[in-house]
N, C-alpha and C positions, 0 to 999 in steps of 0.2 A: 566709673566715678573714682575708684581708688587709683587707677592709672593716671587720670587727670590730676588728682591731688599730688601724687608722687612727682609728676612732671613739673607741677607748679613749685613744689618745694625745691627741686633740683635747679630750676631756673632762678629761684630766689637766692639760693646759695651761691650761684655764679655771679649774678649781677648786683646783689645786695650783700656782699660778703661781710662787710664790717657789721651790719645789723645782725646777720646770722651768727657771726662769731660772738657778738655781745650777748645774744640770746643764749648761746651755748654756755658761755661763762656764767651767766646768771642762773641757768638751770643747774649747773654743777654746784654753784654756791648754795642754792636752795636745798639741793639734795644733801650737802654736807651739814647744813644747819638742821634739817629735819632729822638726820641720823644722829647728830649730837644731842638734840633734845630727847630722843628716845633713850639714849644711853644715860643721860642725866636722870631721867625718870626711873631708870633701873638702879640708881644709887651711885653712879660714878661721879667723880668731880668733873667740873667743866673742862679743865685742862686735859684730864685723862680721856673724857668723852670725845673731845676734838681730835686727839691723837689717834684713838681707835677708829673714829669715823674716816679719817684720812687713810689709815691702813686698810680698812675694808674697801674703800674706793680704789685704791691703788694709785699709780702715777697719773696725775691730772692730765698731763700732756698726752700720755698714751691713751687715756680715755677720750680725749678730744679727737685724736687721730682715728680711734675706732668709730667714733660718731661720724667723722667725715667720710670714712670708708663706707659706712652704711648708706650714705647719700648716693653713692655710685658716681660721683663727679670728681673723685680725687685725681684720676688720670688727666682730666681736662684742666683741673686747677694746676697740676704739675706742669702741663704743657704751657699754659698761659704764663706760669712763673718762669719756665725755661725760655720762653720767647722773650720776656722782658729782660731776663739775664743775658740772653744772646744778643739782643739789641744793644745793651749797655757795653757788652764785651766787644762788639764790632765797632761801636762808636769810639772806644778807647784806642783802636788801632786803625785809623782812617786810611793809612797807606795800603795796608794789607786788604782792607775792605774794598777800596777803590779799584785796585789791581784785579782782585778776584771778580768783582761784579762786571767790570769792563771787559775782561778777557772772556768770561763766560757769556756775556751779552752779545759780543761779536760772533762767537761761535754759534750761539743759539739763533741769533737773527739770521745769519748766513744759511744755516741748515733749514730754518723755517721758510726762508725766501725761496730756496731751491725746491723744497718740498711743495710749496704752494704752486710754483710753476709746473712741477710734475703733476700735481693734482689737477690743475687746469688743463694740461695737455694730454695726460694719459689716464688718470684715474676717474675723473668726474664723468658721469654718463650724460648723454644728450638730454636736454629738457623736454622730453616727449613722454607719452604714455608708455609705461613698461618697456624701457629701452633694451632690457635683456632679451626681448623677443625679436630684435632687429638683427638681420644678417645682410652681408654684402654678397652679391652675385658677381663673380668676376672670372677672368681667365688667369690661372696661376702663371706667374712669370711675365705676364703682360703679352700684348700682341707684338712680339718681337718681329722686326722687319717691316712693320706697317706704321702708318702715321698715327701717333698717339698725342693727345693733348691733356694737360693737367693730370697726368698719371692715370687717366681712365683706361679701361680695357674692353669697352663695348662700343660697337657701332649702333647707329639708330635702327637699321634693319634688324640687327640681332636683338636689340631691346624690344622691338615689336614682336619677335618670336616669343620672348619671355613673357611679355604682357598678355599675349593671346593664349598662353599655356601655363597659367598660374594656379592650377588646381591644388598644388601642394602647399600653397601659402594662403594666409588670410588676406593678403594684399601685396602689391608690388608698386614701386615708384622709381622714377628716374630723376637724376639730378646732374647738372653740369654747371660749374662756375664759369662766370664770364665777366668782362668789363665792358660796360655799355656807356654810350654818350647820352646825356639828357640835356634838353634845352635847345634853343635855336643855334644855327651855325656860328653866329656872332658871339655867343656866350655859352659854349659847350662846357659841360662838367662831366668828368669821368667818374663813374661810381661802380662799386662791386655789385654784381647781380648774379642771378642763377636762373637757368632754364629748368623748369620743373614739369613733371608730367601731371596730367589732370587727375585729381583725386589724391595727390601725394599727401596733402595735409590730413585727409581722412585716415590714411594708412598710419600716419605718425600719431594720430589722436590729438591734434592741436585744434583749438577753437580760436576764432578771430577775436582780437581785442576790440576792433571796430569793424563794422561792415561784415563782409563775408570773405572766405578764402576761395582759391581756385577749385573748380570741379572738373569732371571729365568733359562737360560741355564746353568749357573754355579752351580745352586742348584738342581741337578737332580741325580738320581741313578748313581753311578760310579764316579761322581765328576770330574771336569776338573782340579782341583788342583789350581784354581785361587783364590787369596786373595787380599784384599785392605788394605793399611796401612794408618795410620793417618799422618797429616802434621808434627806433632811433632816427630813421629818415623822416618819419611823421613829425617828430618833435622838432627837428632841425629845419625842415623845409616847409612845414605847415604850422609850426608852433603849437602842435597838438590840437588843432582845430578840427572839429567833426565834419566841417564842410569839405575836408580833403576827400571824403568818400564821394565818389562820383565825379571828382574833378579830373582834368585832363593833364597829361604830361607828354612832352615830346621825347621819345626814346628812339635813338638811332634814326632820327628823321621822320618818325611816324607818330601820329597822335594816338595815345592809348588812354584808357580810363582806369582810375584807381578803384578797385573793388573792395579792398579791405586792408586792415593793419594787423600784422602778426603780434603775438604777445611779447612783452618786454624781455622775457627769458629766452626766447627762441632766436638763434643767430644763424641757423642753417645746419647742413649736414657735415660741413667741414670745420673742424676746430681750428681756430686761428684766423678765420676769415668771416666777416659778417656780410651777408647778402642784403643789401639795401633794397633791391628790387627783385621780385620773384615773378618771372614771366613764363607763360606756357611755352612748351617746346615748339609748338606749331609756329610761333613767331620767328623761329630760326629761318623760315621760308622767306622772310622779308630782309634778312641780314645776309646769311650765307646758305641759300637754298640747297646747294649741293650736299651739305652735310646730312640732310634728311634722306638722301638716296644713296650716298656713298657707302659702299660696303667695306671699304678698306681704310676708313677714317674713324678712329676710336676716340670718342669724346664724351661718352655717357658713363656715369656711375649708376649702378642699379642696386636697390635695396629691397628687401622683402620682410614682411612680418610673419613669423611662424604662427601656425595654428596653436591653440592651447595644448594640444597633444603632440605637437611637432617637435622635432629635435634637429640640431644642426647636422648630425650624421645622416638622418633620413633625408633631409633636404639635399645634402651633397650627393647621396646615392641616386636620388631622382635626377638631379642635374647632370651627373656623369652619364646616366643612361639616355637621357632625352636630348642632351645638347649636341650630340653628333649629327642628328637629323636637322636640328635648327641651324647649326653652323654650315652644313652642306647646302641648305636651302638658300642661304644668303651669301654664298661664296662669291668673292669679287671676280670681276672679269678684267681682261687686259693685262694681267700679270703673266710672268713666265710660269711654266708648269711646276717648277721647283717651288715658287712662291705659293701657288695654289695648293700644292701638297702640304706645305708647312701650315697653311691656314686650316686645312681640313683636319689637322692633328690637334687643333685647339679643343679644349674641353672646359666646361664651366664647373665651378665649385661654389660652395657657400662657406662663409666664415662669420662668427659672431662679431657684431659691431655696435655694442651698446654705447661706445664712446665716439661713434661716427668715424670719419676718415679725416686725415690731416696731412698735408704736405709739410706743414710746420713740424708735426710730430716726427715724420720720417727724417727730417733734416736735423732736428735738435734733440730727439729723445736720448740717443746714446751720449751726446755731450752733456745733457742735464744729469743723467745718471752718473757720469764721470765727475761732474762738479759736485754732485751730492756726496760721492765718495771722498772728494777732496775736502769739502766742508766738514764731513764726519771726522776726518783725520785732524782737522784744525780743532774741532771740539774735543777730541780725545787728547790732543796736546794740552789744551786749556785745562782739562780735568786732571791730567797727570801733573801739570805745573801747579795747579791749586792743591792737589794731594800732597805734593812736596812741601809747599808753603804751610799747609794746614798741619802736616805732621811736625814740622819744625816748631810751629807756634804752639801745638799741643804739648810737645815734649818740653818746651820751655816753661810750661805750667805744671811740670811733674811734681813739684813740692805741694802745690795746691791739690792736685789729684790724690797724691799719697795721703795727705792730711784728711781728706774727705773719706777715703777708704778706711783710714785708721779709726775714725770716730763713728763708723757704722754704715756709711753709704754703700750701697751695692754697686758692683761694676756695671750692671745693666742700667742703673739710674744715671751714672756718670756718662755712659755711652750715649744714652738718650739725650742728655743735656748737650753733649758735644754735637750730636747729630742734628739737634734743633738749630744750632748755629749754621751748620751746612745747609739745612733746609731754608733758612732765611736767605742765605746767599743765593741758593738756587732759585727761589721764588723771585727775588729782586732782579737777578740777572735775566730770568725768563721774561719777566714783565717788560724790562727794557729791551730785550731781544725781540719781543713781539712788536714793540713800537718801531724798532729799527727795521723789522721785516717788511713793514709797509713801504718804506722808502727803498729798501734793497730790491724787493720783488718788482717794483715799478721801474727801478733803474735797470734791472736785468732785461725787462721787457723793452726798454728804450734801446738797449744794445741790439736786440733782435729786430726791432722795427727798422724798416728801410724807407727812404724818402718816397719811393714810388710803389711801395707795397706795404701798406699799414697792416699791423697785426692787432687783432682784437681777441683778448682773453679775459675771462671772468676770474679775477683774482680775489674773489670774496673769501671770507673766513668761514669755511664750512666745518662740519664735525670731524672730517678726516684730519684737517690741520689742527683742530683743537686736541684730538687724541694724540697726534704726533708731538705737540708742544708739551702736553702733560707727561708723555713718555720720556721726553728729553729731560725734563726737570727731575723725574724719578731716577733715571739712570745717573744723572749728575750727582744727586744726593748719595746714591749707593757707592759710586766710584770714588769721589773725593771726600765724602762725609763719613758714612758708616764704616767703610773699610779702614780709614786712618784712625777713627775713634776707637775701634776695636783693637787695632795694633798698638796704639799709644797707651791703652789702659790694661794691656796684658800684664801678668805678674812679672815684675822685674824690669819693666820698661823704663821707669823713671827713678829718680832719687827717692830715698826713704824720707819720711816726714822728719823735718828738723835738720836735714842735711843742707849745708850751704851749697847753693848752686854756683857760687862764684868760682870755686875751684874745682868743682866736679867735672869729670870728663865722662861724657856719655859713652855707653858701651858700644860695641861694634855693630849691633843689630840695627839701630836707627840709621847709622851711616850706610850700611849695606842696602837697606831698602831705598834710601834716598838716592844712592848711586845707581841702583837698578832703575828707579823711575826716571832719573836724569838721562841715563844711557838710552832708555826706550824713547824718551822725549826727543833726544837728539837724532835717533834713527828715523822717527816719524818726520821730524823736521827736514831731514835730508831728502826723504821721498818727496815732500812738498816743494822744496827748493829746486830739486832736479826737474820735477814735473813743470814747475813754472818756467824755468829756463828753457826747457824743451819747447814748450808752447810759445813762448816769446820768440825764440829763434825761428820756429816754424812760421809764425806770423810775419816776422821780418823777411824771411825768404819769399813768402808769397808777395809781399809788397815790392820787393826788389827784383823778382824773377823776370827775365827777359822772355816774353811770349813770342818774340819774332816779329813784332810789329809795334808801331807807335801807339801809345796810350794817352800821353799828356797832350793837351791842345787839340783834342778831337771832340767834336760835338756830333750827336746823332739825333735824328727824328724818325718817327715811324709815319710813313705817308701812305694814304689810301687814295688811289687815282680812279676808283671805280665810278665815281659820279662826275667825272670831268667831261663826259660827252664825247670822248675820243674813241674811235673804232680801234680794234687791235692792230690793224695795218698802219694807223696813224700814230700809234702810241710811241714807237721809237723816236720819231721826230719830236713829239711833244716832250718826251723826257729830256732830249738834248736841249730844247729851249728852256726847260726848267733848270737844268744844271747850269746853263749859261747865265741865267738870271741870278742864280745864287753865287756863281763865281765872280760876278761883277760887283758884289758887295765889298766895300773896302775892308781889308783885314782878312779876307778869305784867301787862303793859299791854294788849296785843292778841294775838289768836291767830287763825289762819286756815289753810286748806289750799290747795294748788295742785298741778296735775298736772305742772308743769314748774318746776324750780328755776332762777331767773334766773342767768345767767352760768355755766351748767353745761356749756357746749360740747355741748349737745344741743338739737335743734329738732324741733318737731312742726308740721305744716302742714295746712291744710284747702284744699279746692279751691273757689275762688270765681270765677265768670265775670267777666271784665273788662267793665265797663259800656259801654265804647266799642266794643271789637272782639268781645266774646263769647268770647274765648279763655280757657281755664282758667288761673288764676293760683294761686300758693301762698303766701298770707300766713301768718304765724305765729299760733298761738292757745294758750290755756291754759284749763283748767277750774279755777275758783277758788271758794272759799266766801265768804259775806258777810264784810265787814270786811277783805278782802285788801288793798284800797288803803289803808286806815287802818294796817294792820300794816306795810306796806312804805313808807308815807308817800308814795304816788304821788298827786299832786294830781288831783282830779276837776275838770276845767275847766267842765263843764256836765252837767246831768242828775243821776242818782242812782246809788248803789251797789246791789248785789244785797241782797236781804233774804229772810226766811224764807217769803215768799209766792211767790218764784220757785221753784216746785216742778215735779215731773214732769208734773202735770196742767194746768199753766198755760201760756199762750202763751210761746214761746221768745223770750228776750231776750238782749241782748249789750251789753257796754261796749267801745268801740273807741278806739284812740289817735288822735292828731291826723293822723298820716300815713295811716292807714286811711281816715279821713273825707275827706281830700283826694283820695286815689286813687280811691275807689269812689263818692263822692258829689259829685265835681266842685266841691269847695269850698263846697257848700251846707250848711246846717245839717242834720246827720244825725239829730238827735233826732226820734224818732217815725217815721223812715224805716226801710225794711227792705232786707236783702240776702239772697241765696240761696247756700247751699252745695250742691255736687254730691254725688251718692251715692258713698260709700266703704264698704268692708266694716265692718259694725257701725254705720255712720252713714248713715241714710237722707237723701235730699234734704230739706233743712230751710230754712224761712224764719225769719230772726231779725229782731226789732225792736230798734233801737238805743235804749237808755234812758240812756246816759251816754257822756261823752267824757273819756278820761284823757290825761294828759300823755305825751309820748313817752319811752320808756325803751329801754335796751339789752336785748337778748333773751338770746342765748346767749353773747355775747362782747363785751368792750369794743371790740374792733377792728372789729367789723362796723358798718355804717352803721345809722341808725335805720330800722326796717322797719315795715310795717303789721302791727298786732297786734290780735286780737280776743279778748276775755275772755268766757267763758260761765259761768253758775252751775253749780256742781258737782252740784246736785240735779237738773239737767236732762240730765246725761250719759247717753246712751242705752245704753251697754254694761255699766253696773253696775260701773265701775272700782272696785277695792278697794285699789290701791296709790297712794299719794300722799305728798307732802311736807307735813309739819306745820311751820308758821312761827310763832315766838313772839317778840314784841317785849317786851323786859324793861326795867324801870327800877328796878333794885335793886342793892344792894351785894353780893349773892351772886355768887360766881364762876359761870362757865358750867357747870363740873362740878357744883356744888351745885344749881343750878337744874335741870340735866339730870337729876339723881337724883330730884328732886321730881316732875319731869314723868314720868319712867319709872314712879314709884310711882302717880301719878294714872292713867296709861294702863292699868296692870295692874289697878288697882282697878275701872275701868270694865269691862274684859273681859280675862281672862288669855290669850285666844287671839290678842290683837294682837301681831304681830311688830314690835318696835321695834329698829332697828339702831343705836341710840345717838343722842346729841345732839351736834351739831357747831356751833361758832361760825361763822356765815355769813361774817363778814369774814375770819376766818382761812382759810376755804375759798377765798374769792376771791383772797386774797394767795397761797395755795398754787398757784393757777392761773397765777401769774406766775413760777413757779420758773425757767423758761427765761430770762426777762428779768432776774430777780434774779441768776442765775448769770452772765449776760453782763455786767451792769452792775458787779457787784462785782469780777469778774476784770479787766474792762477798766479799772476804776478803779485796781486794784492795779498792772497793767502800765503804765498811764499814769504813775502815781507812780514806778514803777521806771525808766521811760524818763527822767523828769526827773532822777532821782538819777544815772543813767548819764551824762546830758549834763553835769551839774554836775561829776562826777568827771573826765570826759574833758576838759572845758574847763579845769578847774583844773590838770590835768597838762600840757596843751598850753601854756597861758599860762605856767605855771611854767618849763617847758623853754625856751620862746621868750624869756622875760625873762632866763633864765640865759645863753642864747646871745647876747643883745643887751646884756649888762651893760656892755661897752666903749662901745657907742653911747650908752647911757643916761647913763653916767658923763661922757662928753664933753659931752652935752647939758646936764647939770647944771653942769658946769664952765664952760660958756658962758653960764649965767644961768637955765636952766630950774629952776622950783621943783618941789616934790613934787606939788602939786596938778595941775600941768600934765602931769606924767608919768602920774599916775593917770588923768587925763581922756583922755590919748592911748591908754592901754591899754584903757580901758573903751569908748572910741569905736571902736577897731579890733575889739574883741570884739562890740560891738553890730552893727557893719557885717557881720561874718561871720555873726552870728546871723540877721540879716534876710535875707541871701542864702540861708541854709539854710531859713528860713521860707518864702521865695518858692518854692523848690523843693518844700517840703513842702506848700504850699497846692495846687499843681498836682497833686501825687500824692494829696492828700486828696480833692479833688473826684472823682477816679476811684475811689479805694479805698472811700470811704464809701458809694458806691452799693450795695455789697454788703450794707450794713446796712439797706437800705430795707425789707425784709420784716420786720425786727425792731423798727424804730423806731416810736414811737407819738406822734403830735402834735408831731413835730419833723422838719424836713427834713434830709437828709444834708448839704447845703451851707449850713446855717444860719449867717448872717454873724455873729451874736452869739457863737455857740460858737467859730467860727474866730478871731474877733477876741480873745476871751478867752484862747484857747489861745496865740496869738502873744504876747499881753501877758505871760502867766504864764511862757512859755518865755524871753522876753527878760529878765524879772526874775531868773529862775534863772541865766541865763548871766552877767548882770552881777554877781550875788552870787558866782558861782564865780570870776570874774576879779578880784574886788576884793582878796582877800588877796594873790595874786601881784603885783598892781599896787602894793600898799603896800610889799611886800618889794623890788620893783624900784626904787621911789622912795626907798628907804633907802640906795641905793648911794652910797658915799663917793667923790666926784669926785677927791679927792687921791690915793687909792689907785689909781684908774684911770690918772691922769696919771703916777704913779710907775711903773706897769707898762709904760707906753708908753716 
C-alpha cells in the first residue's frame, strides 16, 4: 500500500508538476505562518517573529530542492529539462543538426541493412523445432572427380545406407533442390521445388498448415503421387482456398495430388531459395530414374536430428567409423581403378546446421561481412566528423559553460546536459536510419536477385536487429557525445566567465584534438575511396574481359529431346533438322548446340592419362555440333571444324585448344595425332584423333585460368544425350524476346515433344553472374563518395571554427602587411599538410585492409599504385575545395576592427 502511494505521488509530481509545485509553495507558506504565530505568542513582535521563522526554515529554494529530492524523481525531471533544452539548442542550429542527423542516419541505415541481410543469411536459425539439434551429413571436400549437383555430396545409394543405419540419430532426412515444370505443355511454368525423403517433416518437427505432410508411405517404390505445396504457392495459385487439398497438378507431365500446405514460416532447408513444391524422392523415377541407382552422381543433401543426449562429436565419430563400409558397399562401377580408389577414401562427417545450408550464403557471406566492415568505417567517419563539429560547437559555448560552473553547477551536471543533446541526435538519426534500412536492405536484395534465379529471404525485424540498432545508438552517443562533452568541460578548456570571445584565441589543445580527429577521418576515408576504386575497377575488368568467344548477340535455350519419340540412332539426323529449321529464321546468322554452356559455373571432365607420368588427369570437355566455333566466334588456329561426316560410325575425332595441345603433345603439332580417354560409366575407353586446334577460352568462369579443353562432335556422343544447350548468333534488329518467340515456334513445328525452357540473352546471363561483384562495386562506390562528402563537411567545419578562433591573429597579420592571397595560401597549405598526414596513415591502413578484397578483385592488385595515387589526389582536391570558402572568409577580416578590439 505504501509503495503504491509513493508511486502515485511520484507520477503526480511528473505529470502534474505545476499543481505539485503550487502545493509545495503553499505548504511552506503555511509552515512559515504557523511558526510566526508561535513566536508572536512567545512575546516577539510580528516583524521579528517573521524574520526568525525564515531563519529557522533556512533558504526557501534549498528547502524546495530537498523536498524534490525526497520524491526520488529529480533525475528524471532534470532529464526532461535537459531534453527540452537540447531540443531548443538543436533547433537554433538547423545546419549543424541536419548534417549530424543525415550523416549518422546514412551510416546507421547502411549498417543495419547489411546486418539484416547477414542475419537472414547467416544468423537466423531454420523455422523448425529445436534447430540446434540439426546436423548435416556430408563428405568433407565434396565428391571430387565425380558428378555433383547443387553442391550436394551424397548419392542416392549412399543416402539409403545412412537411412537404413541411423541408430545414432533421432531421425534422418534427405533433401535435393530442383526446378520442375507445372502445367500442360502449352502453358508450362517453372517453379522451385525440392525432392524430400518420406518422414522428413516429422524429423524437422513441422506440422501442416492445411491437410497433411509427406510420410514414409509417400516415398516408396511406385509412389502414391502425393506432394506438398508451400504457403506462398497456395496463396498465389489457389487463392488460399481449402479446396486445394486433394486437387491435382501436372508436374513434369504427370498428374499428382496435393496432400497439404506447409506453414507460412517454412521455406525449406536452403536459405535463399523457397521450395514451392515438395515431392517425394521416389518421383525422381518418373523424371530422371538413373539418379536413384547411379552411384557416382551426387545430388542429395542429408540432415539428421541428434538424440537428446547426442553431440556432434559423437555423431562424427560414429560416421567416420561406419561410413567406410557404407561407401565401399555402394562403390560405383565402370570407372578406372584410380577413380574407384579415390572414391573408397571418402568418409562421412557431421556438422551443426541450425541455419540450414545455402549456396547464396557460400557466394555472398564473405562479401556481406566485407560490406559490413565498409559500412562500419563509414559510421566511424560520421561519428568522428560529428565529434569534430560537436567539439567546435561546444567550445564556442565556453563562456556559457564557464558561467554555469562559476555559479555552482557541477561538471557532471553540464556533461550530462551536453550528452543529452548527443543522445537526441543519436535517437533521431537511428530512427531515420531504421526507416532507410527497410529500403536499403530490399535494394541490396534486388542487387543479389537474378532474372532467372529469384532469391527469397526473410528480412523481418527480429530481436538481433533490434539489439544491433540499440548498440549502434549507444556507441554513437559515447563516441561523439560523452567523449567530446568531457573534453570540452575539462578545467581550462574554455574561456573564463566574462572574457570576450571575440578576440580570444583558443589554446592549442582543442586544435590538437580536432586535427587528430580530422587526420584519422582522412585516413579512414582513403581506405574507403581506395576500396571503392579497386572494386569498381575490378567490375569494369569483368565486364570488358575477353573470354575468347563472342558474348553479345548470342541467345541460348535449354532443350530436352527426351520425349520427341526419336531413337538414339535417329537422333543425329533429328538434331540436324532442328538446327536447319532454326537457321532458316530471318536474322539468325549461326546456330549450334553444346553440352556445356560457357561461363555457367559448371564443369565436366574426362580422364586422360598424362603423357609423361601416366597419371589420370581431368581436362575439361564439351560435346558440340558443327558450326559451334563459328557461332561463338572462337578462332580455329589450325585444322578443321566438325561436319556432318563426323558420325557415330566414323572414327572418333576431336578439336583441342592450345593449352591442351601443349600439355598432352609436348608442344608438337597435334593435328593427326591421337590421345586416349579412360573408361567411365557410359563412356568406354576411346582413342580420339585431333582434327583441329582452337584458341584458348575461359570455360566455366572468367576467374579461372585457361584450362585444357577438348571438343567432340555431338553425333559421336556414346550415351545418346538428349539434353543440351541451343546457341543462336543473331544479326537482326529484332529484340531477344521477339527472336526467342520465333525460335520457340520453329522448335515446336519440328516436334511438339521438345521441352524448351525459354530463350535467354547470353550476355545478360553472363552479367547476372557478376551480381556479387556488381553489388560490391556499386555499394563501395556509393560509400566512397559518401566518405568524400563527410571529409568535405568535416574539414569545412573544422577550418571554419579554426579561422573564427584565429581571427585576432589573422587580423594582426593583415594589419602588418599580409594580403588576402597570402592568408588563403596559408590556410590551404595547412589543410593540405593535414590531408597528407591523414593520407599517409590511410595508405598504411589501406595496404592491410584491402588484402581482404583479394578474393573478390579481378585483374587488379589490392595495392595497385595507380588506384592509391588517384585516391590520394582526389582526396586532396576535395580537402582543398572544402577549405577554400573558410579561407576566403578569413581573408576578408578587417584589420582595423581587430586593432580597435585590442
